[in-house]
C-alpha positions in Angstrom: -12.8 -16.5 1.5 -11.7 -17.7 4.4 -12.8 -16.5 8.1 -9.4 -15.4 9.0 -8.9 -11.9 11.1 -5.3 -12.5 10.8 -5.3 -9.9 7.9 -5.4 -6.1 8.5 -6.5 -4.2 5.6 -5.8 -0.6 6.0 -6.9 2.3 3.8 -7.1 6.3 3.7 -10.7 6.5 3.2 -13.8 4.6 3.4 -13.9 4.6 -0.4 -10.8 2.7 -0.5 -12.0 0.2 1.9 -13.5 -3.0 0.4 -15.4 -5.0 3.1 -16.1 -8.6 4.0 -16.1 -11.2 6.8 -12.9 -12.7 5.9 -10.6 -9.3 7.1 -10.6 -6.9 9.2 -10.3 -3.2 8.1 -9.5 0.4 9.2 -9.4 3.4 7.7 -5.9 5.3 8.6 -6.9 9.2 7.6 -4.7 11.1 4.6 -1.5 11.6 4.7 1.6 10.0 6.2 1.3 11.1 9.8 -2.4 9.9 10.0 -1.4 6.8 8.5 1.1 6.0 10.8 -0.5 6.9 14.1 -4.2 4.7 13.6 -2.1 2.3 12.1 0.2 1.8 15.0 -3.1 1.9 17.0 -4.5 -0.5 15.3 -1.5 -2.9 15.7 -1.5 -2.8 19.4 -5.4 -3.4 19.6 -5.7 -6.0 16.9 -2.3 -7.7 16.7 -2.5 -8.4 13.2 -0.2 -11.0 11.4 0.0 -9.0 8.1 -0.8 -5.6 7.1 -2.4 -4.8 3.3 -2.7 -1.4 2.6 -4.7 -0.5 -0.2 -5.7 2.8 -2.0 -5.7 4.7 -5.1 -2.6 6.7 -6.3 -1.4 9.1 -8.8 1.7 8.0 -11.6 3.4 10.6 -13.7 2.6 10.8 -17.0 5.9 9.5 -18.6 5.0 6.1 -17.3 1.9 5.5 -19.2 0.0 4.1 -16.6 -3.7 4.4 -17.2 -6.5 4.9 -14.6 -7.3 2.0 -12.9 -4.1 0.2 -13.1 -3.3 -1.8 -10.2 0.4 -1.4 -9.0 1.9 -3.7 -6.2 4.6 -1.9 -4.1 8.4 -3.7 -4.4 9.3 -0.7 -2.0 7.9 2.3 -0.5 10.2 5.4 -0.5 9.0 8.4 1.5 10.0 11.7 0.1 9.0 14.5 2.5 12.6 14.5 4.2 14.5 16.5 1.7 18.3 16.3 2.0 18.3 15.3 5.7 20.8 12.2 6.4 19.1 9.1 5.9 21.0 7.8 9.2 18.5 10.1 11.1 15.0 8.6 9.6 14.5 5.9 7.3 12.8 6.7 3.9 12.9 3.1 2.2 11.0 -0.4 2.9 11.1 -3.1 0.8 8.4 -5.6 0.9 8.9 -9.1 2.2 9.6 -11.3 -1.0 7.3 -14.1 0.2 4.5 -11.4 0.4 5.4 -9.3 -2.8 5.4 -13.0 -4.6 1.9 -13.7 -3.6 0.2 -10.8 -4.2 1.7 -10.6 -7.7 0.3 -14.2 -8.2 -3.4 -13.5 -7.2 -3.4 -10.1 -9.6 -1.0 -11.1 -12.4 -2.3 -8.0 -14.5 -0.8 -5.6 -11.6 2.6 -3.8 -12.4 5.4 -4.4 -9.7 6.7 -0.8 -9.0 8.2 1.3 -6.2 5.4 3.8 -4.8 6.5 7.1 -3.4 5.3 8.8 -0.4 4.3 12.3 0.0 2.0 15.3 2.4 1.6 16.9 -0.7 0.2 15.8 -4.3 3.4 16.1 -6.6 6.1 15.9 -3.9 7.7 13.0 -5.8 7.7 14.6 -8.7 11.5 16.1 -8.5 12.6 12.2 -8.0 13.5 9.9 -10.1 13.1 6.9 -8.2 9.3 6.2 -8.5 6.7 6.9 -11.0 3.9 6.1 -8.5 2.9 8.4 -5.6 0.6 8.2 -2.9 0.1 9.8 0.4 -0.2 7.3 3.2 2.0 4.1 2.2 5.6 4.8 4.0 3.2 5.8 7.2 1.3 2.3 7.2 4.3 0.1 6.4 6.9 1.9 8.6 4.6 1.2 11.5 3.8 -2.3 10.6 7.8 -2.5 10.3 8.7 -1.0 13.4 6.4 -3.5 15.0 7.8 -6.6 13.2 4.9 -7.4 11.0 5.2 -7.9 7.1 3.0 -5.7 5.3 2.2 -4.5 1.7 0.9 -1.8 -0.6 -1.4 -2.0 -3.6 -2.4 0.9 -5.3 -5.0 1.8 -8.4 -4.0 4.7 -10.2 -6.6 7.5 -10.8 -4.6 10.5 -12.0 -1.6 11.9 -13.4 0.3 13.4 -10.7 1.1 16.6 -13.2 -2.8 17.2 -13.9 -4.0 20.2 -11.9 -7.6 19.9 -12.6 -9.0 17.3 -10.0 -12.1 17.2 -12.5 -10.2 15.0 -14.6 -9.0 12.5 -12.0 -10.9 9.3 -12.3 -11.6 8.4 -8.7 -14.6 6.1 -9.3 -12.6 3.8 -11.5 -9.4 3.6 -9.0 -11.7 3.0 -6.4 -13.8 0.0 -8.2 -10.3 -1.3 -9.1 -9.1 -1.5 -5.8 -11.9 -2.4 -4.0 -12.5 -5.1 -6.7 -9.1 -6.7 -6.1 -8.8 -7.1 -2.5 -10.7 -9.9 -1.9 -8.2 -11.9 -4.1 -5.1 -10.0 -2.7 -6.3 -11.2 0.9 -6.7 -14.8 -0.1 -3.8 -14.9 -1.5 -2.1 -13.6 1.8 -3.6 -15.5 3.8 -2.8 -18.7 2.0 1.0 -17.3 1.8 1.1 -16.5 5.5 0.0 -20.3 6.4 3.1 -21.5 4.5 5.2 -19.2 5.5 4.3 -19.5 9.2 5.0 -23.7 8.8 8.3 -22.8 6.9 11.4 -23.3 8.8 13.2 -20.5 10.2 15.9 -20.4 7.4 13.1 -20.9 4.6 
């Protein structure tokens, strides 16, 4: 692990946030509003070069994604705006290609998928554009996008979205998966950032 604090790791809760000397980490709270507010404040204070958003997530039962499966977000999609015209507020964020490539190389077992964001569990069920749901991703990534900072979301599956009994959700397995993967993610992003910054503007 390189001692490089240009990478900011953001997680909703402390159990999702791995700790090491090679990066800064913050908890942003639960839900898209808290996530956006706290991430924006951290950006203003810490001036990171890249944001890595990590955490646990639910998956539609039809997806077949088991607990502990890692998902690298290709897109973040916000599902709480209903039928409002998209020009009123953005509702999709695409992960920068160089960042997505770096994390996928570091986590070859992870699946590249779109990740939906909703402030309530099951808020993405009526949509057909994603099988993975979390509560903060779009807030974190939108704050980063507004500040001109590349960002990526990586999640570990803990439950079926349709499962109402939270006692059946496999939190521990998901927490272990995401915190175990974070060092490799940060190493890969740090190396990719160095190459990206050294590349000509047209590269």
